[in-house]
TIGUVEX-410002 format. One record per residue (C-alpha): residue in one letter; x, y, z. Coordinates in Angstrom, 2 decimals, padded with zeros to 5 digits. Layout:
BEGIN
   residuo      east     north        up
         A         X         Y         Z
...
This chain:
BEGIN
   residuo      east     north        up
         M    048.43    003.86    021.43
         T    045.94    006.35    019.36
         T    043.25    007.85    021.69
         C    039.75    009.36    021.13
         N    038.13    011.04    024.24
         L    034.62    010.03    023.75
         S    032.33    009.77    026.66
         P    030.61    005.84    026.02
         E    027.29    007.30    025.67
         E    029.24    009.59    022.58
         E    030.51    006.26    021.07
         R    027.64    004.59    021.38
         A    025.75    007.35    019.41
         R    028.62    007.95    017.15
         L    028.66    003.76    016.35
         V    024.30    003.90    015.87
         D    025.26    006.62    013.00
         V    028.07    004.32    011.32
         D    026.18    001.31    011.55
         R    023.28    003.37    010.00
         L    025.19    004.82    007.08
         T    028.20    002.41    006.24
         S    027.05   -000.94    007.44
         D    025.90   -002.25    003.75
         L    028.49   -000.52    002.25
         E    030.91   -003.27    001.04
         S    035.03   -001.81    000.90
         G    035.75   -000.76   -002.63
         S    031.64   -001.08   -003.84
         D    030.96    002.30   -004.35
         P    032.57    004.30   -007.33
         V    032.05    007.55   -006.46
         L    034.03    006.91   -002.87
         N    036.73    005.47   -005.09
         G    036.85    008.26   -007.57
         I    037.62    010.56   -004.50
         V    040.40    008.57   -003.35
         A    042.12    008.33   -006.12
         M    041.36    012.20   -006.97
         V    042.96    013.03   -003.52
         S    045.79    010.59   -004.06
         S    046.35    012.45   -007.51
         Y    046.46    016.16   -006.21
         F    048.87    015.17   -002.97
         S    051.07    012.85   -005.14
         V    051.02    010.21   -002.54
         P    050.54    006.40   -002.87
         T    047.60    006.03   -000.27
         S    044.36    007.66   -000.13
         L    041.82    006.31    002.14
         V    037.93    006.74    003.63
         S    038.30    005.06    006.76
         I    035.60    004.58    008.72
         I    036.01    003.80    012.52
         E    033.89    000.99    014.09
         R    033.45   -000.67    017.41
         E    037.26   -003.06    016.86
         Y    038.41   -002.17    013.53
         Q    039.28    000.54    011.18
         V    037.33   -000.41    007.93
         F    038.45    001.26    004.42
         K    035.44    002.02    002.09
         A    037.65    003.25   -000.52
         R    041.34    002.75   -000.49
         V    044.05    003.61   -003.21
         G    047.73    002.14   -002.26
         M    046.15   -000.30    000.92
         E    046.02   -003.62   -000.05
         P    044.13   -005.02    003.04
         E    040.37   -003.73    003.56
         R    040.85   -003.06    007.31
         T    042.85   -002.62    010.13
         S    042.75   -003.13    013.84
         R    041.37    000.07    015.80
         E    044.00    000.00    017.98
         M    046.60    000.94    015.35
         S    044.28    003.69    013.73
         F    045.69    007.01    013.09
         C    041.97    008.22    011.93
         V    040.68    007.29    015.46
         H    043.20    009.73    017.11
         D    041.48    012.56    018.47
         L    038.71    012.07    016.49
         D    036.31    013.81    019.21
         K    037.98    016.97    018.30
         G    036.89    017.35    014.37
         A    039.99    018.81    013.18
         V    042.70    017.93    010.48
         L    045.19    015.39    011.90
         E    048.50    015.70    010.60
         I    051.68    014.01    011.07
         C    054.87    014.77    008.90
         N    057.24    012.45    010.28
         P    055.26    009.32    012.65
         A    058.36    007.60    013.01
         T    059.75    010.29    015.30
         D    056.05    011.31    016.96
         P    056.12    009.42    020.64
         R    052.03    008.76    019.84
         F    052.99    007.06    016.63
         S    056.53    006.07    016.87
         D    055.65    002.30    017.55
         N    052.62    001.93    015.77
         P    052.51   -001.60    014.08
         L    051.78    000.31    010.76
         V    054.94    002.38    011.60
         T    057.63    000.29    012.44
         G    056.09   -002.20    009.87
         A    054.13   -002.25    006.39
         P    053.05   -000.16    004.50
         F    055.92    002.07    006.62
         I    053.76    005.29    007.45
         R    056.14    008.33    007.05
         Y    053.24    010.99    006.51
         Y    049.98    011.07    007.70
         A    046.69    013.65    006.95
         G    043.08    012.97    007.82
         T    040.25    014.96    008.09
         P    037.00    013.84    009.98
         L    033.82    013.14    008.16
         T    031.63    014.99    009.92
         I    027.51    014.03    009.49
         Q    024.69    016.66    010.18
         S    024.65    015.84    014.20
         G    028.26    016.53    014.44
         R    029.34    012.96    014.89
         N    032.28    011.84    013.16
         L    032.50    008.51    011.22
         G    035.90    008.75    010.48
         R    038.50    010.16    008.27
         L    039.77    011.03    004.90
         C    043.09    010.27    004.68
         V    046.66    010.72    003.16
         I    049.49    008.79    003.48
         D    052.98    008.74    002.11
         H    056.10    006.74    002.36
         E    057.88    009.48    003.16
         A    058.39    012.43    005.47
         R    056.29    015.56    003.96
         A    056.39    019.32    005.44
         P    053.14    020.62    006.76
         M    050.32    020.70    004.12
         D    049.25    024.38    003.23
         E    046.17    025.75    003.64
         Q    044.65    025.14    000.11
         G    045.51    021.39    000.47
         R    043.71    021.04    004.24
         T    040.79    023.31    002.51
         L    040.46    020.65   -000.67
         L    040.95    017.83    001.92
         R    038.27    018.98    003.61
         N    035.84    019.66    000.72
         A    036.44    016.27   -000.27
         A    035.40    014.60    002.95
         K    032.23    016.68    002.89
         V    031.88    014.77   -000.56
         V    032.12    011.57    000.84
         V    029.54    012.36    003.59
         A    027.27    013.31    001.25
         R    027.79    010.25   -001.09
         L    027.47    008.06    002.14
         E    024.33    009.52    003.02
         S    023.26    009.22   -000.50
         I    023.69    005.65   -000.35
         H    022.00    005.02    002.87
         R    018.72    007.17    001.41
         S    018.61    004.64   -001.91
         H    019.13    001.74    000.65
         Y    016.81    002.83    003.75
         I    014.89    005.72    002.19
         D    011.64    005.41    000.13
         P    011.84    007.40   -003.00
         M    008.16    007.95   -003.46
         T    007.57    009.34    000.48
         G    011.16    010.24    001.97
         L    010.41    007.70    004.74
         P    012.51    005.39    006.08
         N    011.73    001.97    004.00
         R    011.22   -001.57    005.00
         Q    014.80   -002.36    004.90
         R    015.23    000.14    007.75
         F    012.78   -000.87    009.80
         E    013.80   -004.18    009.84
         A    017.29   -002.93    011.01
         D    015.29   -000.85    013.68
         I    013.99   -003.62    015.20
         L    016.78   -005.66    015.04
         Q    018.95   -003.04    016.66
         A    016.32   -002.68    019.49
         A    015.37   -006.44    020.00
         E    015.78   -006.12    023.58
         Q    013.44   -004.04    024.43
         D    009.77   -004.89    025.29
         D    008.08   -001.76    025.27
         R    007.75   -001.44    021.75
         V    004.60   -001.58    019.54
         A    004.46   -001.57    015.46
         I    001.27   -000.55    013.50
         L    000.93   -001.55    009.90
         I   -001.47    000.69    008.09
         E   -003.34    000.16    004.75
         P   -004.77    002.88    003.67
         L   -006.65    001.12    000.54
         S   -006.69   -002.69   -000.69
         A   -004.26   -004.25   -002.97
         I   -006.93   -004.26   -005.53
         A   -007.79   -001.11   -004.83
         L   -004.47    000.75   -005.42
         D   -003.74   -001.19   -008.44
         R   -006.87    000.59   -009.98
         L   -005.88    003.96   -008.47
         A   -002.71    003.68   -010.15
         K   -003.53    002.70   -013.49
         S   -006.59    004.32   -013.85
         L   -005.35    007.97   -012.54
         G   -001.83    007.76   -012.94
         R    001.43    007.29   -011.37
         E    001.81    010.61   -010.56
         F   -001.75    010.81   -008.97
         F   -001.14    007.87   -006.88
         T    002.40    009.39   -005.49
         N    000.17    012.22   -004.65
         F   -002.42    010.09   -002.63
         M    000.44    008.30   -000.91
         L    002.01    011.60   -000.07
         A   -001.15    013.20    001.32
         V   -001.46    009.79    003.57
         K    001.81    010.17    004.95
         E    001.35    013.96    005.98
         L   -002.17    012.84    007.81
         L   -000.12    010.31    009.63
         L    002.99    012.27    010.65
         E    000.06    014.95    011.96
         L   -001.67    012.26    013.87
         L    001.35    010.26    015.51
         P    003.04    011.16    019.06
         T    006.32    012.57    019.39
         G    008.59    009.72    019.32
         A    006.85    007.79    017.27
         R    008.80    006.63    013.87
         L    007.10    006.38    010.44
         Y    008.36    003.79    007.77
         R    006.41    003.29    004.28
         S    006.96   -000.52    004.59
         G    005.94   -001.31    000.80
         T    003.68   -000.32   -001.86
         L    000.74   -001.17    000.18
         G    000.91    000.79    003.41
         F    002.94    002.43    006.12
         V    004.28    001.34    009.58
         V    004.92    002.82    012.74
         L    006.98    002.22    015.54
         L    006.52    003.01    019.04
         S    006.39    002.96    022.70
         R    003.78    001.99    024.26
         R    003.68    003.92    027.15
         T    003.89    007.42    025.04
         L   -000.04    006.68    025.22
         S   -003.15    004.67    024.73
         I   -002.21    002.58    021.43
         S   -006.41    001.81    020.73
         N   -006.90    005.36    021.18
         L   -004.31    006.34    019.11
         V   -005.40    003.63    016.26
         D   -008.88    004.51    016.40
         S   -008.14    008.42    015.55
         V   -006.48    007.35    012.57
         V   -009.62    005.23    011.67
         H   -011.29    008.23    012.19
         A   -009.31    010.47    010.03
         F   -009.53    007.59    007.03
         E   -012.93    007.70    007.36
         R   -012.95    011.47    005.78
         P   -012.01    011.19    002.05
         M   -009.00    012.37    000.82
         Y   -008.31    015.13   -001.93
         C   -005.71    014.60   -004.34
         A   -006.25    016.84   -007.67
         D   -009.31    017.85   -006.17
         I   -010.15    014.13   -006.56
         P   -012.05    012.52   -003.50
         V   -010.16    009.19   -002.97
         F   -012.02    006.67   -000.52
         S   -009.66    005.19    001.90
         D   -010.80    001.66    002.70
         V   -008.31    001.17    005.72
         G   -006.91   -001.80    007.47
         I   -004.54   -002.24    010.48
         C   -002.96   -004.39    012.34
         V   -001.20   -003.73    015.97
         L    001.38   -005.92    017.15
         Q    003.66   -005.80    020.43
         L    007.01   -006.51    020.08
         E    008.93   -008.85    022.02
         R    012.21   -009.87    022.31
         E    011.31   -012.72    020.29
         T    009.20   -010.89    017.28
         G    010.96   -007.83    017.52
         A    014.32   -009.96    016.64
         S    012.30   -011.55    013.25
         K    012.24   -009.94    009.98
         D    009.14   -011.78    009.87
         V    007.41   -009.31    011.28
         L    005.91   -007.02    008.39
         R    004.68   -010.87    006.83
         L    002.77   -011.43    010.32
         M    000.78   -007.83    010.63
         S    000.04   -007.98    006.75
         S   -001.64   -011.31    007.11
         I   -003.90   -009.58    009.38
         T   -004.70   -006.05    007.51
         D   -007.56   -007.73    005.37
         T   -009.17   -009.36    007.76
         A   -009.18   -005.85    009.92
         R   -010.13   -003.87    006.94
         R   -013.56   -006.02    006.96
         S   -013.91   -005.49    010.65
         E   -016.26   -002.97    012.18
         R   -013.12   -001.13    013.94
         R   -010.99   -001.37    011.01
         W   -007.82   -002.38    013.06
         L   -006.85   -005.76    015.01
         D   -004.17   -006.70    017.35
         Y   -001.97   -009.51    016.32
         D   -003.47   -012.84    016.66
         P   -001.92   -016.23    016.04
         V   -005.14   -017.44    015.70
         I   -006.38   -015.16    012.44
         D   -003.34   -016.77    010.50
         S   -005.63   -019.64    010.36
         G   -007.92   -017.85    008.18
         L   -005.04   -018.46    005.55
         R   -006.42   -021.83    005.88
         R   -009.82   -021.32    005.61
         S   -009.23   -019.17    002.44
         T   -007.71   -022.23    001.33
         A   -010.36   -024.22    002.07
         V   -013.38   -022.00    000.52
         L   -011.53   -021.19   -002.60
         N   -010.79   -025.42   -002.67
         D   -014.59   -026.22   -002.17
         I   -016.01   -023.46   -004.55
         E   -016.27   -026.22   -007.34
         A   -018.46   -028.42   -005.61
         A   -020.66   -026.38   -004.28
         L   -021.17   -025.33   -007.91
         A   -021.79   -028.94   -008.79
         A   -023.97   -029.64   -005.54
         S   -028.05   -028.79   -005.67
         D   -028.42   -027.33   -002.44
         Q   -025.16   -024.98   -001.34
         F   -025.22   -021.80   -003.66
         R   -028.61   -020.43   -004.42
         L   -029.87   -016.37   -005.48
         V   -031.48   -013.86   -003.79
         Y   -032.90   -010.88   -005.08
         Q   -033.03   -007.12   -004.14
         P   -035.34   -004.49   -005.48
         R   -034.56   -001.47   -007.49
         I   -036.76    001.30   -007.42
         D   -037.90    004.15   -009.79
         L   -037.53    006.91   -007.25
         G   -039.86    009.52   -008.94
         S   -042.90    006.43   -009.60
         N   -042.03    004.61   -006.14
         R   -042.09    001.35   -008.76
         C   -040.01   -001.58   -009.03
         V   -038.22   -001.38   -011.85
         A   -035.50   -004.27   -011.35
         V   -033.79   -006.41   -009.21
         E   -030.11   -006.89   -008.66
         A   -029.50   -011.19   -008.29
         L   -026.87   -011.75   -005.44
         L   -025.16   -014.66   -004.89
         R   -025.14   -016.57   -001.13
         W   -023.27   -020.00    000.09
         S   -024.42   -022.21    002.46
         H   -021.54   -024.64    003.30
         P   -022.23   -027.95    004.51
         T   -019.59   -027.69    007.47
         L   -018.69   -023.77    007.66
         G   -022.48   -022.53    007.35
         E   -023.13   -019.30    005.50
         I   -019.90   -018.13    003.50
         S   -020.37   -014.30    002.67
         P   -019.95   -013.48   -001.24
         A   -016.71   -010.97    000.13
         E   -015.30   -013.44    001.33
         F   -015.44   -015.86   -001.37
         I   -015.95   -014.05   -004.69
         P   -012.33   -012.07   -004.14
         L   -010.47   -015.99   -003.46
         A   -012.71   -017.07   -007.03
         E   -011.46   -014.54   -008.86
         T   -007.80   -015.19   -008.18
         T   -008.84   -018.49   -010.33
         A   -010.51   -019.87   -012.78
         S   -013.41   -020.57   -010.34
         I   -014.98   -016.89   -010.98
         R   -015.52   -017.82   -014.77
         H   -017.64   -021.03   -013.65
         I   -019.56   -018.77   -011.17
         T   -020.69   -016.21   -013.38
         S   -021.84   -019.19   -016.01
         W   -023.78   -020.90   -012.76
         V   -025.33   -017.13   -011.93
         V   -026.25   -016.67   -015.52
         R   -028.23   -019.53   -016.46
         R   -029.84   -019.55   -012.98
         V   -030.87   -016.13   -013.36
         C   -032.24   -016.92   -017.08
         E   -034.42   -019.70   -015.36
         Q   -035.85   -017.53   -012.89
         L   -036.87   -014.87   -015.15
         S   -038.33   -017.71   -017.18
         D   -040.40   -018.92   -014.00
         W   -041.50   -015.57   -013.21
         H   -042.74   -014.83   -016.52
         A   -044.93   -017.79   -016.62
         Q   -046.22   -016.62   -013.68
         G   -047.05   -013.51   -015.02
         L   -044.20   -010.88   -014.23
         E   -041.55   -009.41   -016.66
         M   -038.87   -008.54   -014.77
         T   -035.36   -007.30   -015.26
         A   -032.45   -008.61   -013.38
         S   -028.79   -007.62   -012.83
         L   -026.09   -009.68   -012.23
         N   -022.42   -009.00   -011.48
         V   -019.48   -009.63   -013.79
         S   -015.80   -009.94   -013.07
         A   -012.48   -008.87   -014.95
         L   -011.71   -011.98   -016.16
         D   -015.48   -012.71   -017.41
         L   -014.89   -010.01   -019.75
         T   -011.34   -010.89   -020.90
         D   -013.17   -013.00   -023.97
         G   -016.10   -013.95   -026.08
         H   -016.79   -016.91   -023.43
         L   -019.35   -014.98   -021.24
         F   -021.12   -013.60   -024.53
         D   -021.50   -017.17   -025.97
         Q   -022.85   -018.55   -022.77
         L   -025.39   -015.47   -021.90
         V   -026.82   -016.40   -025.55
         E   -027.24   -020.12   -025.09
         A   -028.71   -019.17   -021.94
         L   -031.31   -016.71   -023.08
         E   -032.20   -019.07   -026.03
         A   -032.90   -022.05   -023.78
         F   -035.17   -020.41   -021.21
         G   -036.66   -018.01   -024.13
         V   -035.58   -014.42   -022.26
         A   -035.61   -011.36   -023.59
         P   -032.23   -009.76   -023.44
         R   -033.31   -006.15   -022.45
         L   -034.55   -008.10   -019.31
         I   -030.38   -008.46   -018.57
         E   -028.10   -005.89   -017.03
         L   -024.59   -006.96   -016.75
         E   -023.09   -004.87   -013.71
         F   -019.32   -004.59   -012.88
         T   -017.14   -002.60   -011.36
         E   -014.16   -000.15   -012.95
         S   -011.06   -002.50   -011.84
         V   -012.70   -004.10   -015.05
         L   -012.02   -001.45   -017.14
         V   -008.28   -001.24   -016.40
         T   -007.19   -004.80   -016.84
         D   -007.35   -004.62   -020.72
         F   -009.74   -001.60   -021.93
         E   -010.02   -001.90   -025.16
         T   -011.05   -005.82   -025.39
         V   -013.48   -004.87   -022.12
         R   -014.93   -002.04   -024.42
         V   -015.37   -004.41   -027.50
         Q   -017.17   -007.12   -025.28
         L   -019.55   -004.92   -023.67
         Q   -020.36   -003.64   -027.23
         R   -021.57   -007.11   -028.02
         F   -023.51   -007.13   -025.10
         R   -025.14   -003.92   -025.84
         D   -026.09   -004.80   -029.71
         L   -027.53   -007.67   -028.60
         G   -029.84   -005.18   -026.09
         V   -028.52   -006.12   -022.80
         G   -027.95   -002.87   -020.63
         I   -024.62   -002.38   -019.17
         G   -024.29   -001.09   -015.39
         I   -021.28    000.26   -013.71
         D   -021.10   -000.69   -010.13
         D   -019.43    001.12   -006.98
         F   -019.58    004.52   -008.89
         G   -017.54    007.10   -007.07
         S   -015.25    005.41   -004.73
         G   -012.32    007.45   -005.07
         Y   -010.64    006.46   -008.73
         S   -013.74    006.94   -011.10
         N   -012.49    008.03   -014.82
         W   -014.69    009.94   -016.26
         A   -012.97    008.98   -019.71
         Y   -014.54    005.85   -019.46
         L   -018.14    006.54   -019.06
         R   -017.46    008.36   -022.87
         Q   -016.23    005.22   -024.29
         I   -018.21    002.27   -023.16
         P   -021.82    001.56   -024.02
         A   -023.24    001.92   -020.38
         T   -026.27    002.09   -019.79
         S   -026.61    002.75   -015.75
         V   -024.14    004.13   -013.24
         K   -024.37    002.88   -009.47
         L   -023.47    004.93   -006.95
         D   -021.06    003.33   -004.20
         R   -023.02    003.15   -001.25
         S   -020.22    004.53    000.95
         L   -020.81    008.03   -000.39
         L   -024.34    007.64    001.67
         A   -022.49    006.23    004.69
         D   -021.87    009.84    005.98
         L   -024.28    011.90    004.45
         Q   -024.79    015.30    006.20
         P   -026.35    018.74    005.05
         G   -023.18    020.58    003.39
         N   -020.32    018.18    004.02
         S   -018.33    017.11    001.17
         E   -020.15    013.84    000.20
         W   -023.72    016.09    000.40
         H   -021.59    018.19   -002.64
         I   -019.98    015.32   -004.32
         I   -023.46    012.89   -004.34
         R   -025.12    016.16   -005.74
         G   -022.23    017.25   -008.62
         L   -022.31    012.89   -009.77
         I   -025.80    012.49   -010.49
         S   -025.56    015.89   -012.09
         L   -022.50    014.88   -014.68
         V   -023.90    011.06   -015.02
         R   -027.06    012.56   -015.90
         D   -025.38    015.29   -018.66
         L   -024.13    011.59   -020.24
         S   -027.90    010.07   -020.49
         L   -027.14    007.46   -017.87
         I   -029.47    005.87   -015.40
         V   -028.11    007.19   -011.78
         V   -028.69    004.36   -009.43
         A   -028.21    004.75   -005.73
         E   -026.99    002.06   -003.71
         G   -026.94    001.81   -000.10
         V   -030.68    003.76    000.96
         E   -031.45    003.62    004.02
         T   -033.19    006.55    005.29
         D   -035.96    008.97    004.86
         L   -033.16    011.64    004.35
         H   -031.24    009.53    001.80
         Y   -034.65    009.21   -000.09
         H   -035.60    012.52   -000.16
         L   -032.28    014.12   -001.32
         L   -031.60    011.99   -004.16
         R   -035.11    012.09   -005.34
         G   -034.95    016.04   -005.33
         W   -031.73    015.86   -006.72
         G   -032.67    013.83   -009.97
         C   -031.17    010.36   -008.78
         Q   -033.56    008.16   -010.89
         Q   -033.63    004.59   -008.82
         G   -032.54    003.67   -005.70
         Q   -031.54    000.40   -004.16
         G   -031.33   -000.44   -000.06
         Y   -032.98   -001.46    003.19
         Y   -035.05    001.26    003.17
         F   -036.84   -000.69    000.29
         A   -035.97   -003.80    000.94
         K   -033.28   -006.18    001.38
         P   -032.42   -009.25   -000.52
         L   -035.30   -011.26   -001.03
         S   -035.62   -015.23   -001.89
         P   -037.38   -015.28   -005.52
         V   -040.85   -016.85   -003.33
         D   -040.66   -013.29   -000.77
         L   -040.24   -011.41   -003.93
         I   -043.04   -012.11   -005.27
         D   -045.00   -011.92   -001.71
         W   -043.30   -008.65   -001.32
         L   -044.56   -007.13   -004.74
         K   -048.04   -008.39   -003.95
         K   -047.97   -006.94   -000.65
         G   -047.45   -003.23   -002.73
         G   -043.60   -003.38   -002.16
         G   -043.30   -002.58   -005.46
         L   -046.92   -000.79   -005.96
         S   -047.75   -003.46   -008.83
         E   -048.39   -007.02   -009.04
         H   -047.60   -007.34   -012.66
         H   -044.52   -004.93   -013.55
         C   -040.79   -004.93   -012.10
């Protein structure tokens, strides 16, 4: 009978390492391990060589030469004998050794008459099993050169097992355990009820895609590494961080270690500051879901799907994180309903409407333009924010129909105002899909002619995500609009992935600074310097600088002093209906009754 004198606690820890490093490796599947046993067999001139892993009930041969079965009972294993001692085990003639003479592998096939095995020792000092050689004839003791070679070959086996583990369970970009490792870990600890999983997505899927495409793979990698380091600094001892996928990271920890809400709040607060990669500020848009793992959820591989259904909702919430709640999952059904109702809303006369927010010249304090903003009064759901229905529409052709509706209504409104003696410039937002072909151009030309509106009174606004879809196609379409006389504005500029090359290559007329830049503006902080620099750089390109989100006297006076030409925000006026806009102008909001 073979023996191993590890304590139950030590054996449990050893088996955890066995599972971690070898459970997903099929016998004979790895060419490197197969090559090692073939080399060792040839060097020692023996018919059999094995990479034997000692599991709970079996010894499993992950690589083998000269042995037909993939496993044998642990009870009859030579390799488990004295495994706790960590030395080369050599039995020159098992048939005469009282420890092995009755072993079925000696008395029957494969009739072992010589055995030598060295432990497969990992970094923790635990032994997974042995690399061994077997002969059908008794042999003299191995010389020191042979022992050295066997030990070195065992080190190569361990290195290969760890490499395979990393490729299966380690994210190559960050070096963190990956989604598969997370799922395996929660399955192994499914009986624990005190664990919490926290899914952290620093940016939305669209923003991450723009970041990777506009600034390149290397920049994206550096950003994700910066996020990793930030999270490692914030997490308490005992917490384990994983990269759960392209979008983000997941943390596994005990709910008894600290206040989970305080921890998550600290993560949100950390992401409120821009992260610098290659001296470029990246503004995060973090969304976080917290899930209390019970026995039922902890044993499910569906945990990350449950959590990821919440992060976009969390991103839109005030505190940026939410506990998982099955009720929130019903929001997915609402999204489906909203998307299905868009076409009916476009056909109705009382659901979609436009409101207009003034844009002010900071030098003269006069209204110089208005931005057309879409609103939806749903007959059963009530007011639906564009932040909800526009992203949904952008996933289908409905966004084209919405843009077409807006173009025609804006031109109609400009014509009505003109009849009242008011000549106004109106900007409207377009999506990436709108600029992939010439449909929008044709629709705008038709609407301008139908309502007798001059092209110079229209400005098209788009975010930089439009440019990374198919830059050359978009550039050609934008040039057509510019040749017509339509203004071209870049919206949400400076939100973390601005590409200055685009500004030199597209026919833009204005750049609108992202409102997030003003959210935490304080004397001397990073936003303070960023805004000043952006204004200077944009003006050097002979573009009009528009600041969005102007809400305070500080914003107004600083922007004006820094040379920002135009501002838009609640400091001047909220979005107004067409009638309320005219009233606002007549009451002095624009300091002019006839120019806007």
